[in-house]
C-alpha positions as CSV (number, residue, x, y, z in Angstrom):
1,M,0.0,0.0,0.0
2,R,1.3,3.5,-0.9
3,M,0.5,6.8,0.8
4,R,0.0,9.7,-1.5
5,V,0.8,13.1,0.1
6,T,0.5,16.6,-1.3
7,I,2.4,19.4,0.4
8,D,2.7,22.9,-0.5
9,L,6.3,24.1,-0.1
10,P,7.5,27.7,-0.1
11,P,9.3,28.6,-3.3
12,D,12.8,28.6,-1.7
13,V,12.2,25.2,-0.2
14,E,10.9,23.9,-3.4
15,A,14.1,25.2,-5.2
16,R,16.4,23.6,-2.5
17,V,14.6,20.3,-2.9
18,Q,14.8,20.4,-6.8
19,E,18.6,21.3,-6.5
20,E,19.4,18.5,-4.2
21,A,17.5,15.9,-6.4
22,A,19.3,17.2,-9.3
23,K,22.6,16.9,-7.5
24,R,21.9,13.4,-6.5
25,S,20.5,12.6,-10.0
26,L,17.2,11.5,-8.4
27,P,13.6,12.4,-9.3
28,V,12.2,14.8,-6.6
29,E,9.8,12.1,-5.5
30,A,12.6,9.5,-4.8
31,L,14.6,12.1,-2.8
32,L,11.6,13.0,-0.7
33,V,10.9,9.2,-0.1
34,H,14.6,8.8,1.0
35,L,14.4,11.7,3.3
36,V,11.2,10.6,5.1
37,S,12.5,7.1,5.3
38,D,15.8,8.4,7.0
39,A,13.7,10.6,9.4
40,F,11.7,7.5,10.7
41,P,14.2,4.6,11.2
42,T,12.8,1.2,11.7
43,H,12.9,-0.4,15.2
44,G,16.1,-2.5,14.3
45,E,17.9,0.7,12.8
46,A,17.0,2.6,15.9
47,K,18.5,-0.2,18.3
48,Q,21.6,-0.3,16.1
49,H,22.1,3.5,16.4
50,E,21.7,3.3,20.2
51,R,24.2,0.5,20.3
52,S,26.7,2.5,18.2
53,L,26.2,5.5,20.4
54,S,26.8,3.4,23.5
55,I,30.1,2.1,22.1
56,L,31.3,5.7,21.2
57,R,30.3,6.9,24.6
58,S,32.3,4.0,26.3
59,V,35.4,4.9,24.4
60,R,35.1,8.7,24.5
61,D,37.1,9.2,27.7
62,L,39.7,6.6,27.4
63,G,43.3,7.8,27.5
64,S,44.6,11.4,28.1
65,E,44.2,14.2,25.4
66,A,47.9,13.5,24.5
67,E,47.2,9.8,23.8
68,Q,44.0,10.7,21.9
69,Q,46.1,13.1,19.7
70,E,48.8,10.6,19.1
71,T,46.3,7.8,18.3
72,F,44.4,10.3,15.9
73,T,47.8,11.3,14.1
74,Y,48.6,7.3,13.7
75,L,45.1,6.6,12.5
76,K,45.3,9.6,9.9
77,R,48.6,8.6,8.5
78,A,47.3,4.9,8.2
79,V,44.1,6.0,6.3
80,E,46.0,8.1,4.0
81,A,48.7,5.4,3.2
82,D,48.5,3.3,0.1
83,R,45.4,5.2,-1.3
84,L,44.5,4.5,-4.9
85,S,43.8,8.3,-5.2
86,N,46.1,11.2,-4.5
87,R,43.1,13.0,-2.9
88,K,43.7,13.3,0.9
89,R,40.9,12.2,3.1
90,F,42.3,14.7,5.8
91,S,43.9,18.2,5.3
């Protein structure tokens, strides 16, 4: 079953929606379906999101600031190493 919805968008919002759809090479309808789907995650997606946040919170305060900076520097170098592209991920 499909729900059909009609909304009146202000001209500036309509222009932004059309611009974003064009940028993504999508019909406006497909973009809007994607945006609405993302706004209302399924129960499983919401649980996964909460688990991910929980993991991030648990490691947030590990180590001193100096240790965290050292780890970030190491990881940044590792990500940039052996890339197929010359474009850097980090500046």
